[in-house]
C-alpha positions in Angstrom: -5.0 -3.4 -19.3 -2.1 -3.7 -16.8 -0.1 -6.8 -15.9 3.0 -7.2 -13.7 5.6 -9.8 -13.1 7.8 -9.7 -10.0 11.1 -11.4 -10.9 14.6 -11.9 -9.4 18.1 -12.0 -10.9 21.2 -13.8 -9.8 19.6 -17.2 -9.0 22.6 -19.5 -8.4 25.0 -16.7 -7.3 25.1 -17.9 -3.7 23.0 -20.0 -1.3 21.8 -16.9 0.5 20.5 -15.5 -2.8 18.9 -18.8 -3.6 17.2 -19.0 -0.1 15.9 -15.4 -0.6 14.4 -16.2 -4.0 12.8 -19.4 -2.7 11.3 -17.6 0.3 10.1 -14.7 -1.9 8.3 -17.2 -4.2 6.9 -19.5 -1.5 5.8 -16.9 0.9 5.7 -13.7 -1.2 4.9 -12.4 -4.6 7.9 -13.5 -6.6 6.9 -15.2 -9.8 10.1 -15.7 -11.8 13.9 -16.0 -11.4 16.8 -15.9 -13.7 19.5 -18.6 -13.3 23.3 -18.1 -13.5 24.1 -21.6 -14.8 27.8 -21.3 -13.9 27.2 -19.7 -10.5 28.8 -21.2 -7.4 25.4 -22.1 -6.1 23.8 -23.1 -9.4 23.2 -26.7 -8.3 21.5 -25.5 -5.1 19.3 -23.2 -7.2 18.2 -26.0 -9.5 17.3 -28.1 -6.5 15.2 -25.4 -5.0 13.5 -24.7 -8.4 12.6 -28.3 -8.7 11.0 -28.2 -5.3 9.0 -25.1 -6.3 7.7 -26.0 -9.8 5.4 -22.9 -9.9 8.6 -20.7 -10.0 9.3 -19.7 -13.6 13.0 -20.0 -14.3 15.0 -18.5 -17.1 18.6 -18.0 -18.1 20.5 -15.1 -16.7 23.2 -15.0 -19.4 26.6 -14.0 -17.9 29.1 -12.3 -20.3 30.4 -9.7 -17.8 31.6 -9.8 -14.2 30.8 -13.4 -13.5 31.7 -17.0 -14.2 31.7 -18.6 -17.6 30.4 -22.0 -18.5 33.3 -22.9 -20.8 36.9 -23.3 -19.5 39.5 -20.6 -20.0 41.2 -22.7 -22.7 38.1 -22.5 -24.9 37.5 -18.8 -24.5 40.9 -17.2 -23.6 40.0 -13.8 -25.0 36.8 -13.6 -22.8 37.8 -14.7 -19.3 40.8 -14.8 -17.0 42.5 -18.1 -16.0 39.9 -18.6 -13.2 37.1 -18.5 -15.8 35.8 -15.1 -14.8 34.5 -12.4 -17.1 36.0 -8.9 -16.4 33.9 -5.9 -15.2 35.0 -3.4 -17.8 31.8 -2.9 -19.7 33.2 -0.4 -22.3 36.2 -2.6 -23.2 34.0 -5.7 -23.4 31.5 -3.9 -25.6 34.1 -2.8 -28.1 35.7 -6.3 -28.2 32.3 -8.0 -28.7 31.5 -5.7 -31.6 34.9 -5.3 -33.4 36.9 -8.4 -32.9 35.9 -11.5 -34.9 37.9 -13.9 -32.7 36.2 -12.6 -29.6 32.8 -12.9 -31.2 33.4 -16.5 -32.1 34.3 -17.3 -28.5 31.3 -15.3 -27.3 29.0 -17.3 -29.5 30.4 -20.6 -28.2 29.9 -19.4 -24.6 26.4 -18.2 -25.1 25.5 -21.6 -26.7 27.2 -23.4 -23.8 25.1 -21.4 -21.2 21.8 -22.3 -23.0 23.0 -26.0 -23.2 23.8 -25.9 -19.5 20.3 -24.6 -18.7 18.7 -27.4 -20.7 20.8 -29.9 -18.9 19.2 -28.9 -15.6 15.9 -30.3 -16.9 14.1 -27.0 -16.0 11.7 -25.5 -18.5 13.2 -22.3 -20.1 10.7 -19.6 -19.3 12.8 -16.6 -20.5 16.2 -15.1 -20.8 18.0 -11.9 -19.9 21.6 -11.0 -19.2 23.7 -10.0 -16.2 24.1 -6.2 -16.1 21.7 -6.1 -19.1 24.6 -6.9 -21.5 22.0 -8.2 -24.0 21.4 -4.5 -24.8 24.7 -4.8 -26.7 23.4 -5.5 -30.3 26.0 -8.4 -30.7 25.1 -10.1 -27.4 21.3 -9.6 -28.0 21.5 -11.0 -31.5 23.5 -14.0 -30.3 21.2 -14.6 -27.3 18.2 -14.7 -29.6 19.9 -16.8 -32.2 21.2 -19.4 -29.6 17.9 -19.3 -27.7 15.9 -20.3 -30.8 17.4 -23.8 -30.7 16.3 -24.2 -27.1 12.8 -22.9 -27.3 13.3 -19.4 -26.1 10.0 -17.6 -26.2 10.5 -14.4 -24.0 13.3 -12.0 -23.1 13.4 -9.0 -20.8 13.8 -5.6 -22.4 15.0 -3.3 -19.7 13.0 -0.3 -20.8 12.3 1.8 -17.7 10.0 4.8 -18.7 11.6 8.1 -17.5 8.1 9.7 -17.3 6.9 7.1 -14.9 9.9 7.3 -12.7 9.5 11.1 -12.7 6.1 10.6 -11.2 7.8 8.5 -8.5 10.1 11.4 -7.7 13.1 10.2 -9.7 14.6 12.8 -12.0 15.7 11.3 -15.3 19.2 12.1 -16.6 20.1 12.5 -20.2 21.7 9.1 -20.0 18.4 7.5 -18.7 16.6 8.9 -21.7 19.2 7.7 -24.2 19.2 4.2 -22.6 15.4 4.0 -22.8 15.6 4.8 -26.5 18.5 2.4 -27.0 16.3 -0.5 -25.8 14.3 -0.2 -29.0 17.1 -2.0 -30.8 16.7 -5.1 -28.6 12.9 -4.9 -28.9 13.2 -4.9 -32.7 15.7 -7.8 -32.6 13.2 -9.8 -30.4 10.3 -9.0 -32.7 12.2 -10.1 -35.8 13.1 -13.4 -34.0 9.4 -13.9 -33.0 10.3 -13.7 -29.3 7.9 -11.9 -26.8 9.0 -9.1 -24.6 7.7 -7.1 -21.7 6.5 -3.5 -22.5 8.1 -1.9 -19.5 10.7 -2.8 -16.9 11.4 -1.3 -13.4 14.4 -1.9 -11.2 17.1 0.1 -13.0 17.0 3.5 -11.2 16.5 1.8 -7.8 18.7 -1.3 -8.5 19.6 -2.9 -5.2 17.2 -0.6 -3.3 13.8 -1.9 -4.3 12.3 -1.2 -0.8 8.7 -1.6 0.1 7.9 2.2 0.2 9.4 2.6 -3.3 7.3 -0.2 -4.8 4.2 1.1 -3.2 5.0 4.5 -4.7 5.5 2.9 -8.1 2.5 0.6 -8.3 -0.2 3.3 -8.7 1.7 4.7 -11.7 2.3 1.5 -13.6 1.5 2.2 -17.3 -0.8 0.1 -19.4 0.7 -3.0 -20.8 3.0 -5.7 -19.4 5.5 -4.6 -16.8 8.3 -6.5 -15.1 9.7 -5.4 -11.8 13.0 -7.1 -11.0 14.8 -7.6 -7.6 18.0 -8.9 -6.1 16.7 -10.6 -2.9 18.9 -12.6 -0.5 18.2 -14.1 2.9 21.3 -12.6 4.4 24.6 -11.0 3.5 27.5 -13.2 2.5 31.2 -12.6 1.5 30.4 -12.8 -2.3 27.6 -10.2 -2.0 29.8 -8.0 0.1 32.4 -8.1 -2.6 30.3 -7.8 -5.7 27.4 -5.6 -4.5 28.5 -4.0 -1.2 25.8 -1.2 -1.4 22.8 -3.4 -2.3 20.0 -3.9 0.2 19.4 -7.6 -0.6 17.6 -8.3 2.7 15.3 -5.2 2.3 14.4 -6.4 -1.2 13.4 -9.8 0.2 11.3 -8.0 2.8 9.6 -6.1 0.0 8.7 -9.3 -1.8 7.3 -10.7 1.4 5.3 -7.6 2.2 1.7 -8.8 2.7 0.4 -5.5 1.3 1.7 -6.4 -2.1 -0.5 -9.4 -2.3 
């Protein structure tokens, strides 16, 4: 048996992203979106989610390259004075693992993001992390531990099968294969916590470039089980997207989700 969920990340990042997500759900195949609770347009995202109750909304946990929920004074070792997490994934990963002071601040921030989601009044459908930082064992464990207090029942495991992508014409690197095996740690953590996961995930190799022709190439090869296909749609370009994701095809991804053939 095969099932598929079409989802979107970065809900709340900007109003153009929010508009793209709303349109993709209302007029297309998008079923779920993940909310950045401290994003500049988070309030606008919540308003749109309330107007579209069939859209399943979860937490898009931000612990890298984005805004924190807590002020700098509370988590000085995590963010700059503007409250922004840095982009250095390797340095963050080392600090999250080896520095107890940093881990204590990280725990406080993760709890704060779950609390902020609850304060929206939306039902928590799922959780995942920006840049898939929940693949870090410390972040993943904290996300599951904090989520337990807020009714977390499902997380995304970003396990994109190299064999399936090879059938779609994407040659897998050694790093792709290592990453796919690494996702087993997160899956074991979720299973131990009694939290459900998807079996497969698509959107890594083509991140930011999930065009219609690629999705139509992928769908005939979907493996048995529960697959999640995630996107980064937006109604138009804006300065924030140009700065953070200059190469992403946000509008093309929206067009994919609106493609009538996908229905």
